[in-house]
C-alpha positions in Angstrom: -9.5 48.2 -20.7 -9.8 50.2 -17.4 -11.3 47.7 -15.0 -12.8 45.4 -17.6 -11.7 41.8 -18.0 -11.5 40.0 -21.2 -13.4 36.7 -21.6 -11.9 34.3 -24.0 -14.6 33.0 -26.3 -12.9 29.6 -26.4 -12.3 29.1 -22.7 -15.9 30.1 -22.0 -17.4 27.8 -24.7 -18.6 30.7 -26.9 -18.4 30.5 -30.7 -18.8 32.9 -33.6 -22.1 34.7 -33.5 -22.6 34.3 -29.7 -19.2 35.9 -29.0 -20.2 38.9 -31.2 -23.6 39.3 -29.4 -21.7 39.4 -26.0 -19.1 41.8 -27.4 -21.9 44.2 -28.6 -23.7 44.0 -25.2 -20.6 44.7 -23.1 -19.4 47.4 -25.5 -15.8 46.4 -26.2 -13.7 49.3 -27.0 -10.6 48.8 -29.2 -7.5 50.9 -29.7 -5.8 50.8 -33.1 -2.5 52.5 -34.0 -1.7 52.6 -37.7 1.8 52.7 -39.2 2.8 52.8 -42.8 4.2 49.5 -44.0 7.7 51.0 -44.2 7.5 51.7 -40.4 6.9 48.0 -39.5 10.0 47.9 -37.3 8.9 51.0 -35.4 5.5 49.4 -34.8 7.1 46.3 -33.4 9.4 48.3 -31.2 6.5 50.4 -29.9 4.5 47.2 -29.1 7.6 45.6 -27.5 8.3 48.7 -25.3 4.6 49.1 -24.3 4.3 52.6 -25.8 0.6 52.0 -26.3 -2.2 49.6 -25.5 -4.1 48.1 -28.4 -3.2 46.8 -31.8 -0.6 48.0 -34.4 -1.9 47.9 -37.9 0.4 48.2 -40.9 -1.1 50.2 -43.9 0.3 49.3 -47.4 0.6 52.3 -49.8 -1.8 52.1 -52.7 
């Protein structure tokens, strides 16, 4: 988040639609790293070790 700070919607009294209006205005950028479901342990290890910033998303095979 290079210099940006995160405002918790709950601690600042924001709810639902208002939070998303603010999020759109300040242009929140997200980082998502996908892993196949079989690599769930690797995803957890990467998160635990701080190998990336953002979210790990598990993808189930169709």
